[in-house]
N, C-alpha and C positions, 0 to 999 in steps of 0.2 A: 528341324521340325521344332514346334514346341509343342508341350503336353499341359495340361492342367488335373489338379486334384482338388476336388470340392471337398468343402467341411467333412469332416468323417468319413472322408474316402480313403482309399489304400494306396500308399506310396509306393511299396513294393509292386503291385501291380503295372503303376505308370513305369517304374524303372524296366520290369521286365518287357514291356511292350515299346518302348522306346529303344531307338538306333545309339549307335556311338555318335556323339557329337549333337544330341538334343539336349532342348533345354524344358526342366520340369518346373511348373509353376505350382506352389502348395498354397493353397488357402488357408487363412487364420481358423484356427480350431484345435481340437485333440486329436492328436495322432496315437492310438494304442495298441497299434498292431503287434509291437515287440513285446507285449505281456504274457504271450503263450509261442513267443519265435525267438530266435537266438539273437536277431539281428535285423535290418532294413540294410540290404547288401547293394551295393554298388560295385559292379564289375565290369563296366565299361565306361570310356570317356563321356559322362555325363555334367550338365549344369543344372544344379538344384536350388531354386529360389524359394525362399519362405516368404512370409508376408510382410517381414519385415528386412528383405534384400537391399542392400544400401544404406541401412541405418546403423549406425555405429552404436552400439549399446552402452559404450562408457561413461557417457556424460548423465547415467541415470534418468535418460527419458522412456526407457522401455520398461513395461512389466511382464515378468516371464511367468505369471500366473493370470494374464488375462487373455484368454481364448478367443477374444473379439478382435484382438490386434495383434496376437502371435500368434504363428505356426508350431506348435509344442507336441514333440515326442515324448510321451512320458513311458517309463519302464513300471515294471513291478514293486522297485523300491531298493535301494541300497545294501541288500543283504547279500554277500557272494555264495551264500550256500541255500538260497530259494529262487526258484523259476529256472529258465535257459536263456535268460536274455542277456548276452555277453555284451551287446551295444548298440546304443540307439540307431547310431548312422554307421555302418562300416564299408571302409573303400579298400579296395584290392586292385582297383585299375589306376591308370594313368591320367591325366589332364582332366581331373573330375575339380568342380568348383560347388561348395556348401556356401549358403549364403543367406541368412537373415531367419536362421530356427532358433528355437530354445528346444534343449535336451537335457530331461532330468529325469532323476531316480532309475537310473538304468544299473544292474546288477555289477556290471563293472567299469565299462567307460561309455560316455555319453558318445563322442565322435572317435571313431576310431579307424586308423590308417593302419594296414596289418601287410607286412610281407614288402618284399622289394619292387613287386609289380607298382606300387602306389608311390608313385614320383609325380611330380610337376603338378601338383596339385595346388588349390587355395581354400583354404577355412577360412572364411571372413565374417564379421558383423552376427557373431551366434552367441548364446548364452548358454553355456553347456554346465549345470550346476548339478549337487546332490548325487553324484555318482560314486560308487565305493572305492573306484580304482584313481581314474584321471578325468576330470573333465573332458579333455582331448588328448588321446594316446597316439604317439606314432610307433609301433610295435615291432619288431623284426625285421628291420631291413629298410623302412620307408625313406625317400631321399629326395633331396631338390624339391621339397614341399613349401609353402609359406603358409603362416599361421599368422592371421592380422585381423586386429580389431574385434577380440572378443573379449568375454567374461567367462572365467572358467575356475571350478572349485571341486572338490570332492566332498564327501559327506563328514560329518566329525566324529563316526561312530569307526571310521577306519585307523589302520597303524601306518599305512603306505600309501595311502592317495594323496595326490596332487593335483593342481589346477590342469598344467599341462605336461605331460610327460613323453620324453623319448626313452625307451624302454627296450632291453634284448638289443640294440643297435638299431642305429639309423644315424646316416651322414649328411651333411651339406643342406639340412635344412634351415630355414629362419624363421624364428619367434618372434614378431617385434608389435609393441603398441597393444598389447593385451592388457587386462586386469586380472592377475591370479592370486586369490585371496580366499582366506579361511579354509585350508586344508590342513592336516594333521601330520602329513610328511612334508611338503613343498609347493611353494607357488609352483615351481619350474624345475623338473628333476631330469637332469642327463645319466642315464644308467649305461655306460659305457658308450657307442658313437663316437663319431670324430665329425671335426670340421662344422659344427652347428653355429649358428650366431644368435645370439640372445639379445635384442636390442629393442630398448625404449619401452621396455614393459614396467607397470608398477605391480609389485609382489607385496603385501600386505597380510599381516594376521594368520599367516601361517608358522610351521614349527620352524623350515627353511625358507628364505626366501627363493633362494636358487642353491640345487645341491648338484655337484658334479662328482660321479662316482663309478664304480665299477660294477658289473653284475656278476653272478654265477649262470654258467651255463648247465644244461640238464644233467651232464656228467659230472657237476660240481667242480668244475675248472673256472676259474679265474676269468673273467674278460675284462681288458683295460679300454679307455677309451682317453680323449682329449682333442686340443688343440680346438676348443671350442673360443669363440669370440664372445665376451659377455660385456656389454657396451651401452651406457645412456640409460641404465635402468635406475628405478626408484625402489630401494628395499629400505622398507620401514613398518615399525611396529612387529615384526616379526621376533621368534624367541631366539632366532640367528639371523642374520643377514645372508651369508654364504657359506657353502662348507664345501670344501676341496678334499674330497677322500679317493685316493688313489687314482688321480685324474690328472692328466700330465700335459704340459706344453699351452695351457691355457693362458689367455690375456683378459685380464680384467681392467675397464679402464671406463674412465667419465661416467662413472656410477655412482649415485648417492646411496649411501647406506648409512643410514642415520636412525636412532631412538630406539634400536632393535634390544630386544632384552626378555628373557625367559618370563620375567614375572607381568609382562604384557599379556599372555593368554594363560597364566596359572598353569603354566609346565614347570615341572620340579626341575632344578639342574640336574644335567645325566649325573651317574653314577657310574664309574667304570665297572665291566663286565668280565669276570673271570671266565664266563664261558662263551667261546668264539665259535661259530658266530652268532652274535645275540639274535635272540627271538625277533624284537623290535629293532627295525632297522634304523630307527633315530638313534640307538644308544653310540656312541662314541667315547673316547679318551681323550680328554683335556685336564692333565693333570697339572698343569700350572694355571688352570682357571678357566673359565666359561666363556666363551666369545662371542658377543653379541654382534658384533661385526662381522668379521671372516675367520673360520677356523680351517686350519689344514691338517689333515691327518693321514696315517698309515696304519691300517691294520696291524696288530702285532705279529702277526705269521707270515707277511708279506714284506717286500723289500722297499727301500725309500726310492730306488728308482723309477718306482709307479708314480711316484709326484713331483718329479724334476720338471723343471723348463717353466714353471707357472710364472708370471708377472702379474704383480697387483699394482697398478699405475693411475695417476691423474685422479682419482677418487675423492670424494668428499666423504670421511669415514668418521662420525662425530656422535656423540650422544649414547653410545652403545655401552650396557653394562658390561662389565669384565673387562674383556680386552677388545680393543679395535681389531685385533688381530693376535689369534692364537696360534702358532706351529708346534705342533707335538713329533713332527717326522725327522727323521735325522739327516734333512738336508736342508738348506738356508732358502726360505722365500723371498725372492725378489720383491721389495714393495717399494722402490722411490716415487718420490713427488707425489704425494699425497697429502689433501689437507686434513688435518687431525681435530679442528677445533677451535685450535688457539697457535697463534705466531710460534709459539717456543717449542711447538712439535709436540712428538707422541711422548707418553710416559711409559718407562721401564726400561730394564736391564739388557743388556744387548749381548755379552758373552761371546764377544767374537775373538777369535787368538790371530786372524791374518794380519791385521794390523791396529796398533792402538794409537795412531797418530791423533786419528779424529774419531774414535768410537770410544763407548765405554759406556756408561748409566745414563741413559737419555733424559734430560732435563724437563721436558716439558710437561705442560697440564693438559695436553689433548686426550684422546683416546690412548689406554695403554697398547702395549706391544709387548708379545712374549721375547725369549731367546730365538734364536734362529730365524729372525726376520731382519732382512736389511733394507731399513725405510731413511734411508739417504739419498739425495737432500730429501728435506720435505718440504711442502707446499706453505709461506706463509700468510697465504690469502686462499679463500675457496677456488677451486680450478676454475670457475665458470671466469672469475676476474682475472686469473692468470692468461685464460686462453683468449680473453678478449682483449686484454692489452699487450698482450704477445711480449711480456717481461718476464724475467726469471726471478721471479718473487720465492726464492729458495732457501732452506736454513739447514745448517749442518751442526753439527758438535764436535768442540775440538776436548780432547783428552786432557784431565789435569790429574797428575797422581797425587798421592798423600806426600807431604813437604814441600820442597820448594819444586819450582817450575819455571821456565822461561815460557811465556805464550805471545802470539800475535795473530792479528787478523790478515788473511791473505787479501781482502779486499774492503771497499766501504762499505760500512753498516748499516741498517736501516734506520733513519732516523724518523719514520713516520710511526713506527709501534714504539708503544710505551710501556713501563711496568711499574707502579707504584709512583707514578708522576715523571719519570725519567726515561729519556727516548733510549731506544736499544743500541744507539752508537756511543753511549757515554758507560761508565765503568757501573754507574747507578742501576742502568737499566739492565747491564748484563748481571750484575748480582741479584737483581730481583725477578728476572723471568723465569718460568718456568714454576715448579712445585715446590712447596717450603714442609718440610718436616715440623710436626708440632715444637714449637719452643725454639725453633731457628729464624734469626733475625733477615736470614738471606738464603734466596734457594742455592745458591752456589754455598759451598759446605766450605766456606774460607776458615783458617787457623785462628783461634781464640784462644786467650787466658781469662779466668775469672779473677775479678778483685772485686771485695765487697759486695758478691753477686750481681755484679755487672761485667757483662762478657766485652773485652777489649780485644778488638780484632786486631791480628797481624796487617799493617797497610800494604798496599800494593805499591811498588817502587816502578819507576822508570829512571832513565838515567839522562841528563840533561848536558850535551857536549856543548852548549854555545857558550860561548868566553863571555859575550855580550849579555848575557843573563845575569839577573841579580844574584839568583843563588844556583848558578852550575853545578853540576853534580848530581848525586841522588837526589830523587824528589818521590814527595809521597803523593800518589797519586789519589783524587776525591771522587765522591759519587759526580760530579759534574765535569769529570776529566774523559775530554772526548778519544775515544780507541780509533787510531786511525792505522791504515797500512802503511807498512815500513815501518813502523813503531814496533817495538817489544817490552814487555812487562816480566819483573819478577812477582809470582804469586806463589803466596805459601795457603797450601789445603789442610785442614785437618782431616778431611776423608777425599777419597780419590771422587772426582765427578766430572762432570763436561761442561763445557761452557757453550749457549747457544751462541752459532753465528749467522746473523740473516743479512743477507743480499741486498746491497742498496738498489731502490729503481732509481736513483737519482745520477747525476752526472758526477763523475769522479776521475782525476788522473792523480794515481797515486805517485807521489815522489818523497824525498826526504833530504835536506840541508846536511851533510855530514862535514866536522870540523875535524882540525889538526889533532891529532890522539885519538882514544877509543870514543869510540859509537856505539848504541846499542839498536840493532836492528832486524825486524822481521822479514822473512820471505814472504813479498806479496805477489803470489801467484793461485788462481783457481782454475781448474779444466771449466771450460764453457758450462757442462751439463753437471758441475759437482763432481765430487770423488765418485769414482766406481766401487764397487764391494771388492775389498782387498787390495785397492789401487792406493800404492805409493808415491803420494803428491809431492815429487821432490825434482831437485836439478840440479847440474853440476854447479859450485860456487862461481866458476869463469862466467858462465851464462847468466846467472844470478847478480852478480857484480860486476858485469861489463860496462856499465857506465861510469863506474868508478877504478877502472883498471887504470886509464890515462885520463887527467883531469886538465882544463885549461889554466891558466895563469898568463900573468902579464908577459911571461918569459916564452910563451908556448904551451904545448902539451908537456907534463910531467907525471911523474910517477905517483896513483891514487892512493890506494890502500897497500899496506907494507905488511901488515898480516892477519888473517882471520881465525878466528877461535869457539868451538862449538862446545859449549861449558859442559862439565859431568854433571847433567841435572835430568831431565827427562827425555834426554836425547841423547845420539852418541857421540862421544867426546874425541873429539880430534883439533888440532892446530894447522894452520896451512902457512908457509911464508913464501911469496911467490919468487919467479926467477929475479936474480939481479939485474940481467939482460933480457930483452926481449928474444922469444924463441927459445928460451931456456926452460926448463924444467924446475916447476917448484917443489918444496919439501914438505912433506906431511910428518908430522910429529902424533902419536895416539896406537891405540892397539891394532889399528887395521882393519879392513873388513868391507864388506861391500857398501855400507854405507859413508864410509872414509869420503870427506869433500862433498858430500850432496846437502844442501839445504832444503830444509822439510817445511812444509807448508804447515802452519799454526806453530812453528818455534822461533827462536830468537838465538842471535850471533852478536859476538862481540868482531868489530872490523875498527883495526887501528890506522888511521889516515895518515900519510905522510905527508899530503896536501889538500885541501877542502874540495869539495866534489858534491855533485848531486846523483844519488843514487835514486832509479827510476823502477817503481813497480811493475809489474808484467800483467797487470788484469785491472779492467778498466770496467766503470759502471755506466749506465744499467747493461744488463747483458740480455741478450734475447731469449725469448722461451723457445724450447728444443722439442721437437715430439720424440724423442726418443731416450 
C-alpha cells in the first residue's frame, strides 16, 4: 500500500499507520517534528520516498535549503547538550529504504541505523548534513546495508563528527558512491566492525578522508575490527587521507590519495599526547612526520598485533604533505605496487634488516614513506595506466654500499622514462633518477674527490672480454652507456644508496656473448611480481649458468665455464670449480654458509670460460601486470 504525507504533515503518523512493506511518499516541505521528539522512528520494513527520490544529489543540482523541491527533516541544531533529538530518521528494522530526503541540524545523527535488527536497508539519494555526530550513522550492529548516492557531513563545531560512520560495531555494510565532506573527524569512519566495503566515494575537506580504528565499549575495554575493503575512492584536500588505528587485515587498493595536507583546512599538525586516551580522538602519534596520505598507528598501550595484515596496493599516492605513508606501529605495512607521483619511486629510508640486496635508502622523488613500509616494487605509471595496458610498469631499488660494489640489472630497463635528458636504461638516467641533495651533481651518491674545487667522480667500470674490441679489458662507462641485463659493473659509492631499476615495457631477450677467459656477468632474473618482502632473489649457479655449462664448437659440445668467482665486495665471497667429468662434484672455496654457490639478483660475478658461449638471462620483458 502507498501512503502520502503532504507538506507540513507528520511523517511519524504515516509510519505508525503503515504496514510492513508499504511505501510512504513525503512531499516537498519542512518537517520539524523532531524538534521535540527523539527521532522519526522506522521500526518495520518500509520504503520512504522524499520529493527527490531517485535524484542523485552529487552532481550539485539539488538545493538542501529549498523546501519547494526538497523534503527537509530539520532538527533543533547540532548541539549535543540541547534538545531530545538523537536522529532525524532512526531505523531499527530490516528492509527499509530511505530515498530522496534532506536531513539536517539534528542533535546527533541525521540518518541512524541502530542495532542488529537494522539490516538489508538501502539509504540512497539523501543529503544528510550539519548534524553533530554523523550525517549517516550505523551504530551497534547494523549489517548488510547499502549506503549509496548520498552527500553526508557533520557540523564544524564537533570534534568527532563524520560524514558516514559505522560506530560501536557493524559488519558487511557497503558504503559506495557518496560524497563525504567538510567534517571535523572523518569523511567515513569505521569504529570497530568487520568486513565492510568502502568504494567509489569522494572524501574531501575532512580531517581524515577515511578512518579505520578501534573503539571502547561501555566497560572501557577495547574492541577491534578490520577486514575492510577500501577501493576506488578519491581522498583529496583532507588533512590526512587514510588513518589505520588498531585495525587489521584491511585491503586498501585502487584509490586516489592525492593532495592531502593539514594546511588545507587550517589544522595544526598533531602534537603527541602523554595522556592516553586523549580527549580529542584526532590526536595520534606520528613521531617521524605527519602523513598527508596514509598513517598507520598503534596506541602506546596496545599491541602491534592489532594492525597486522593490512595491505596498501595499486593506489595513486601523490602530492601529500609530509609522508605519503607513515607507519609508527611495530609491524611492517605492506604497500607494494603504488604510484608515488614519480617514476623513480617513493622518497625515504626503509631500515629493513631482512635483506639488503635490493632495499635501503629509497631514491625516489615521489611522496615520502617512513620506515616499516614495504613498498617494492612501485608503479612507474599511475595505476590506471598499469591496469589499462596490463603491463608490469614496476620499479625496485638495488642496494649499493659505501665503497666498491658490483651491480647488475636483472632485466631490461625502461627506455621510455627520462631523467635530465637521459633514458632510464643508461647510466646517465640511473645517476639522475630520483632526489638530489643540495650540492650533489647526481641523485646517486657516487664517490668523488675534489680537485681545484671541482668534483672528480670515480668512474663506473665494466669489463670488455671481446678480443676483437679496440680496447678489450676494463672500460669506463659514460652517461650514454646502456645498462643491459647479464652485464655487470663496478661502482664506487661515497655513501650507501639505492639504484632505481625500472622494468622495461618493451620486448627484450637477454643474453650475453662470453669469450675465452674472464667475463664479468650479472644474474638476470626477476620474479614475475617483483621481489616480495624479505625475499632472497637468488638461484644456484648451476641453474643460472646452465647455458654455458657445455657449449657448441666445431668439434661438438665442449666444456664451457671452468671457474666462477663471487668477489668479496657487496656480496658473499666464494669460488666454484666445476667437476672435471660430468656427474662429479664441484669444489667450493670460501667461508661456506647458506649463500655459497648462490647467484643473487642485482649482483655480479666473474666467469672464466674455457671455450666461448652464450649466457642466457632468465627474465624477458614486457612482463604482464598481476593483481597479487
